[in-house]
C-alpha positions in Angstrom: 21.4 -7.5 20.8 22.3 -5.2 18.1 20.6 -7.4 15.4 17.4 -7.4 17.4 17.5 -3.8 17.8 18.2 -3.4 14.1 15.2 -5.5 13.3 13.1 -3.6 15.8 14.0 -0.2 14.1 13.2 -1.6 10.6 9.9 -3.2 12.1 9.0 0.3 13.4 9.6 2.0 10.0 7.3 -0.6 8.3 3.4 -0.1 7.8 1.3 -2.2 9.9 0.6 -5.1 7.4 4.5 -5.5 6.5 5.2 -5.2 10.2 2.9 -8.1 11.1 4.2 -10.2 8.3 7.9 -9.5 9.3 7.0 -10.6 13.0 5.4 -13.9 11.7 8.5 -14.8 9.7 11.0 -14.1 12.7 11.6 -16.9 15.2 12.1 -14.2 17.8 10.1 -11.1 19.2 11.8 -7.8 18.2 11.6 -4.7 20.3 9.5 -2.7 17.9 8.0 -0.2 20.4 11.3 0.5 22.3 13.0 1.0 18.9 10.2 3.3 17.8 10.6 5.5 21.0 14.5 5.6 20.4 14.1 6.4 16.9 11.4 9.3 17.4 13.8 11.0 20.3 16.7 10.8 17.5 14.6 12.4 15.1 13.5 15.1 17.4 17.1 15.7 18.7 17.9 16.9 15.2 15.8 20.0 15.7 18.8 22.0 17.1 20.9 20.9 14.1 18.3 22.1 11.8 18.1 25.6 13.6 22.1 25.8 13.4 22.1 25.0 10.0 19.4 27.3 9.2 21.6 30.2 10.8 24.6 29.3 9.0 22.8 29.1 5.9 21.1 32.5 6.3 24.5 34.2 7.2 25.8 32.9 3.6 22.8 34.6 1.8 24.7 37.8 0.9 26.0 39.5 -2.3 25.1 37.8 -5.5 22.8 35.3 -3.7 20.8 38.3 -2.3 20.6 39.6 -5.7 19.4 36.3 -7.2 16.8 36.1 -4.4 15.4 39.5 -4.8 15.6 38.9 -8.7 17.5 42.1 -9.4 20.3 42.8 -11.8 22.1 45.5 -9.9 24.3 44.8 -6.8 22.1 44.8 -3.8 22.4 47.5 -1.5 23.3 46.9 2.4 19.6 47.1 3.4 18.7 44.8 0.6 21.4 42.2 1.5 20.3 42.3 5.0 16.7 41.7 3.9 17.6 38.8 1.8 19.6 37.4 4.7 17.4 37.9 7.6 13.7 37.6 6.0 14.4 35.3 2.8 17.4 33.3 4.3 15.3 31.3 6.4 12.9 30.5 3.7 15.5 29.5 1.3 17.0 27.1 3.8 13.6 25.8 4.5 13.4 24.7 0.8 16.9 23.7 0.2 17.7 19.8 0.0 19.3 19.9 3.5 16.4 21.7 5.0 13.6 19.6 3.4 15.5 16.4 4.5 15.9 17.7 8.1 12.2 18.7 8.2 11.0 15.5 6.9 12.8 13.6 9.5 11.8 15.8 12.3 8.2 16.1 11.4 7.9 12.3 10.9 9.5 12.0 14.4 6.8 14.4 16.0 4.1 11.9 14.3 5.8 8.9 15.6 5.9 10.4 19.1 2.1 11.4 18.8 1.3 7.8 17.6 3.2 6.1 20.5 1.6 8.5 23.0 -1.8 8.2 21.6 -2.1 4.6 20.9 1.2 2.9 22.1 1.7 1.6 18.7 4.5 2.6 16.0 3.7 4.6 13.1 5.4 3.5 9.8 7.5 5.8 7.9 5.6 7.5 4.9 8.6 6.8 2.4 8.6 3.1 3.5 5.0 2.9 3.6 4.9 4.3 -0.1 7.5 1.8 -1.3 5.7 -1.1 0.4 2.5 0.0 -1.3 4.1 0.3 -4.8 5.8 -3.4 -4.0 2.2 -4.6 -3.3 0.8 -3.1 -6.3 3.4 -4.3 -8.6 3.1 -8.0 -7.0 -0.5 -8.1 -7.4 -0.4 -7.1 -10.8 2.2 -9.7 -11.6 0.2 -12.4 -9.9 -2.8 -11.5 -11.7 -1.1 -11.7 -15.2 0.4 -15.1 -14.1 -3.1 -16.2 -13.0 -4.5 -15.0 -16.4 -1.8 -17.1 -18.5 -2.7 -20.3 -16.3 -6.4 -19.9 -16.8 -5.9 -19.5 -20.6 -8.4 -18.0 -23.0 -11.9 -17.1 -22.1 -14.3 -20.0 -22.1 -18.2 -20.1 -21.4 -19.1 -21.2 -18.0 -20.1 -25.0 -17.8 -22.9 -25.5 -15.2 -23.3 -29.3 -14.3 -25.8 -30.6 -11.8 -24.2 -32.3 -8.8 -26.6 -34.1 -6.6 -28.4 -31.4 -4.7 -26.2 -28.6 -5.9 -24.4 -27.4 -8.9 -20.8 -27.5 -10.3 -20.0 -24.4 -12.2 -16.7 -24.5 -14.2 -15.4 -21.1 -15.3 -12.4 -19.9 -17.1 -12.1 -16.9 -14.7 -12.3 -16.0 -11.0 -15.7 -14.7 -9.8 -14.5 -12.4 -7.4 -18.0 -11.5 -6.1 -18.7 -14.9 -5.0 -18.1 -16.1 -1.4 -19.8 -18.4 1.2 -21.8 -15.3 2.3 -23.3 -14.7 -1.1 -26.6 -16.2 -2.4 -26.3 -17.3 -6.1 -29.5 -17.7 -8.1 -29.7 -19.9 -11.0 -32.9 -20.6 -13.0 -35.1 -19.5 -10.2 -33.2 -21.7 -7.5 -30.9 -20.5 -4.8 -27.4 -21.9 -3.9 -24.5 -21.1 -1.7 -20.9 -21.7 -2.3 -19.3 -24.7 -0.6 -15.7 -24.5 -2.0 -13.5 -23.3 -4.8 -10.8 -25.3 -6.5 -8.6 -25.3 -9.7 -8.9 -28.3 -12.0 -6.9 -29.0 -15.2 -8.6 -28.4 -18.5 -6.5 -29.5 -21.5 -3.4 -26.9 -21.3 -5.5 -24.5 -19.0 -7.2 -24.4 -15.7 -10.8 -24.3 -15.0 -11.9 -22.7 -11.6 -14.5 -25.1 -10.2 -17.2 -23.6 -7.7 -19.2 -26.3 -5.8 -22.4 -25.0 -4.8 -25.3 -26.5 -2.5 -28.9 -25.6 -2.4 -29.7 -22.7 0.0 -31.5 -24.2 3.0 -35.0 -22.7 3.9 -34.5 -19.9 6.6 -31.2 -18.9 5.3 -30.8 -15.1 5.2 -29.9 -13.6 1.7 -27.5 -10.9 2.5 -26.1 -10.5 -1.0 -27.5 -11.8 -4.3 -26.0 -12.6 -7.5 -27.5 -14.1 -10.7 -25.8 -17.1 -12.6 -26.7 -16.8 -16.2 -26.6 -19.6 -18.7 -23.2 -19.7 -20.5 -22.8 -17.4 -23.3 -21.1 -18.2 -26.7 -18.8 -15.2 -26.7 -16.9 -13.4 -24.0 -18.1 -10.2 -22.5 -16.4 -7.0 -23.6 -14.7 -6.6 -20.2 -13.2 -10.3 -20.2 -9.7 -10.5 -19.8 -7.4 -13.2 -21.4 -3.9 -14.0 -21.8 -3.7 -12.0 -25.0 -4.0 -8.9 -22.9 -1.1 -9.8 -20.6 
């Protein structure tokens, strides 16, 4: 029970994409929405704590602290000390480490409540979302560099006839090619059937199997396949850039 609730709390803190992947990995359903409600209520319950800590902090802003806040070298008068304590004290607490931490927790609790009331779905924590985004970015970069090392140095495309279609053997992934894209080559139009990797010496070729486009098929997006060049384009990436 405790484990399921803890997983529910962690799921509630995650952004939507990571939350879905976590639930796919688990063999059981976790109470994400109830845990999100509990978390939001606990966060909002810190409002009195924030207020009491602010009052306590304000009372302590006197004497030397008042002089520092007012940027004066002379000892503050009673009026100046009261001004620093009453007017500037709350502002000082609001930007203190304790105040900022409590404000972050309370504000994210308000946002969490609003999301639950408005859509019935949990809202991920901003810091956890940022960390998840950085992790995805780093992971994508690592996978890209690993892929480039496997593909090897840039090589010209090899375009081979294959019955009623074409085989295109490339040393790089063509990210703008998909089943919905029409590919023009020497005045003829083709559609992608599938993509696969094929060994090429120590490296890998990306093989694109193309078929002739049928009459009446709608051209939604068009790319032009040029004959192989003998030198890499300026933007080509290779393992030397890794």
